[in-house]
N, C-alpha and C positions, 0 to 999 in steps of 0.2 A: 647744917653740918658743922663740924669742928675738927680741923686737921690735927689738933693736939690730942684728940681722944682716940683710943685704940680701936673702938668699934667702927670708926671711919677710916683712919689712916692705914689700916691693915690691907686696904684694897688699892690696887694700882689705879683704878678708874678715878677714885677720889683724889689721890695724889696728883694725877695728871690734870684733873679739873683745876686744882689749886696751882699747878705749874703754869696754867694760863695766865694767872695774875702776874707772875714774874716775866713771862713772855711779853705780855702787853706793856709792862713797865719798862722793859729794856728794848722794846721794838723801835727801830729807826725808820720812820716813814720815808726818809730820803732814799733808802735802799730800794724801795719799791718804785719811787719816782724815777730813779736812775735806770731801772730795768727796761722800761719803754718810755724814754723821755718825751716822745711825741708820736703821733700816729699820722699817716697820710691823710690829708684833708678830705679825701673822698671816702675814707674808711669808717666803718662802725666797728664795734667790738662785740664778739660773741664769746661768752664764757660757757664752757662745757665741762662735763664730768658726769659721774654717777654717784648716787647716794649722798652721804654727808659731805663729800668733796664739792658738791654743787648746791645742795639745797639752801643752806644758810649763806655760805660765802658768796655765791653768785646772785641769789635773789636779793640779798641785802644790798649789793652794789646796784642792781637794777632799780630797786626801790629808792636808793639814795640819789641816783641820777634823775629819776622822775620827780623827786621831792624838790630838787633845786632847779632843774631845767637847764643846767649848764654842763659842759663837757660833751664828749662824743656820745652818740647813741649807744646804749649797752643793752644787749639781749642775752638770754640764756635758754638753752635747750640741752637735753641729754644727748650724749654722743650717738645713742641709738636713733633718736629722732632726726639727727643731722646727717646721718649716713645717706649718701646719694644726692644731697642737696647742693645747690650752687652757693658757695660761700666766698666767691671771688671778691666781694665788696667788704669783707670782714677781716679784721685782725682776730685770729682765733687763739684763745688761751684755754688750754686743757689742764684741769686739776686732777691729780691722782696722787694720794699719799705715797703709795708704793711705787708709782711710775710704771706699774705693770697692769693697770686696769684694762681688760680686754677691749671694751667698747671704745675707750679713749684712744688707745694705741691703734686700733683698727681704723678709726676716723682719721687720725693724723697720717697714718700710712697711706690711706686713700687720697687725702688732700695733697700730700707731698708728691705723690706719683703723678698727680694732675698738674703740678707746677705751682701750687700755692706757696707764696713767699713769706707769709706772715703768720707762722705757727709758733706759739710759745708754750712752754711747759711750766707747771707749778707742782713740785713734788717735795717729799721729805727725805728722799734718798738720792744718792749720786750714781752716775753711770747706769741709768735705767734704759729700758726699751723706749719709753716715751722721749727721753732725751735724744735718742738717735734720729727721731723724726722732727725734732723741734729746732727752730732757728736759734733759740736761746732758752735756757731753763733756769728758773729761780728755785733755789734749794732752801726750804724752810728749816732752819736750825732750831727746832724746838725740843730736841732730845727724843729718845725712843718712846714709843707709845705701846705699852704692853697689853692693856685691856683691849678686848675686841671692839667695844664701842668707841668710836672716835670722839675725842673731846678737845684737847688743846690744839690738835691739828686743824679742827674746824675753825677755831678762833683765829689761828695763825693765817689760814687761807683767807678768811674774811677780812682780816686786817690788811693783808697784802692788796686785795682788790680795792678795799676802801681807801687805802693810801694812794694807790694808783689813780683812782678817781679823784681824790682830793687834790692831787698834784695837777691833774688836767683842769680842775676847777679853780686852781690857785687858792685853795683853802687849806686849813690845818686840822689835825685830829689831836685832841688833848689826851694823849695816851696815859699820862700820869694820873689824871683824874679818872679815866676809864678803869685803870688798874685798881684804884681805891674803891670805886663804887661796885665794880665787878666782885671784889672780895667781900664787900658788905652783903651782896646778894647771896653769895655762897654761904656766908656765916649766919644768915637770917634763920631764926627758929619759927617755922610755920605755926599758925594759930591752932588752938585746940581743935582736934577733930579732922582737920583737913587731910593729914596723911592717912588717917584711918579710913576716910571716905574714898581716897584713891585706892587703898588696898582692897576695900570691899566692893569696888565698882565692877560691874560686869563688862562695861565698855567705857573707855576714856575718849572723850571728844575734845579736840583743841580747836578753838576759834580764834581768828586773828588776821592781821594784814598778811598779804602774800609777799612778805620780806624774808621768808625762810625760817623764822623763829618757831612759830607754831608747828610748821610742817616737820622741822628737825626734831622738835620735842615729841612729835607723834612717832617718828622712827625710834627715838631713844626709849619711848615707853615700851615698844616691842622688844628692844634689845635688853634693857635694864630690868624692867619688872615683868616682862613676858606677858603683857596684857594686850588684848586687841585694842586698837586705837585708830582714830580717823581724824583727818584735818578738814576743817570747814573754813574756807576762805571768806574774809569779810563778814557779812551778816547772813551767810548761808543758813545759819541756824534758825532764821526766821522765814525760810523759803521752802518748806516742805519736809525737811529732815525730821521735824518734830513728830512725824507720823510713825517713826520707828524708835523714838526715844522711850526709855522706861525710867521708872523711879529708882532702878538699880544702877543707872548710868551716872556719870559725872561729866560736866562741861567745864573745861578750864579756859577762860577767856584770857588769852595772852595780850590782846589789845581790846580795850573797852570802848563801847560806843554809848556814851551817856544818854543820847537822845532815844536810844532803844532800850534803856534799862527797864522801863515800866512794862513794855511788851515782853521782854525776856522773862521778867519776874512773873507776869501774868500767865504765860504759856508754860514755863518750865517749873518755877517754884510752886505756883499755886495749882495749876491744872494737872501737870504730869507728876510733879514731885521729884524732878531731877535736880540733883545738887549742882549748884553753879558756884564756881570759884573764879575770882578775878586776880590777875597779876597787875598791880597798878600802883603808881606813885601817889594817888589820891584815893580817898575813901569811896566805897561803892556800896550799894544795897546788899551785896552778896558777901560771902566769906572772902576775905581779901588777903593776898600775899603782898605785903607792903615792900616796894622797892624804892631806892633813892630817886629823887627827882633830878634828872640830868638832861643835858641838851639832846635834841631829837636824834642827832647822829650817833650818840652813845647808847640810847635807850634799848635798841634791839639786843646788844651784847649783854646788858644788865638783865634783861628779861630772860635771855637764854640761861644765864647763870642761876636765876631764881628757879627756872624750870628744872635744871639739873639737880638743884638742891632738893626739890620736892620728890624727884624720882629716886634719888639715892636714899632719902629718908624712907620712902615707901618700900624700896627694894630690901633694905636692911630689916625693916619691920616684918616683911614677908619671909625673911630667912633666905633670901636669894643671894648668891654670889654674883655681884654685878660685873666681875671681871670675865666670867666664863659662861656666855649664853650656850644653850645646848646645841643649837643648830647654826646660828649666825657665824660667819667667818670674818677674819680681819680683812682679807682681800676677797670681795664678793665674787668676782669673776676675773680670773687671772689670765693674762696673755702668756703664751709659752714660747713665743718667738715672733 
């Protein structure tokens, strides 16, 4: 993409994706750390929400906690899955851009009525229904988001959770470097044929770690280019799903597994004829979207930006207005009171 070119900057979604760069650059991790300076020693943390407010922000935090093994235990589930469950031992943080997501509000209302004392909200708006049921609410000041598909709010929520975790781990996040590398991934020009292959694919499969990146890009594929897509965690693509793959599909590996390259090539490239694309900072045997090499904590954000880039390029080539899906709504399921 190129924000200085009219075919891109005419769309709110593209401008909001680039707004993420400034948000990252100006983000103060200390504000997140001060929001919950500590948690009771007996408590774990449950991150909840629906859709894009949970997929990457929460799963990236869970993945980051597991990668280091430090800080309080962090889990995530949708608010629907948590309804009726005993969460007394958890600090619960609910994310909702609007502050009106029905499932999140309903869960917080239920928990507060049962006497739960550790409920925290994460929203982009003030004086919301969610705030009424929260002990404290962090307001993301990223500016309005006009496109239906969430973009900068996803990054903002993820940075909040990541900064909160980093403070508990007594670690730092290099936001200035992240902003630079994130922008490089947005600016990258995909190699010849990759965008066309996405446009022509009957089904788009995303493979990768369960840190929310591949799963979030799966949702964005539905919203932005209106294609069927599915997320395959880990090496799921080697455990039976090949039975339904076709030569008209495309697999985008958000996280590569070099030890499995030969098997993936043998099954998909040679036997089935499925196109395989890798998002990677290092060369692969497949068509590769090259991203900058960055510390592990920053890599999920950069891969997310690279995936956004691919989908915008494909959407524009398909003649789709990425700002206005035909059926998807900005607030998927809204609480009315």
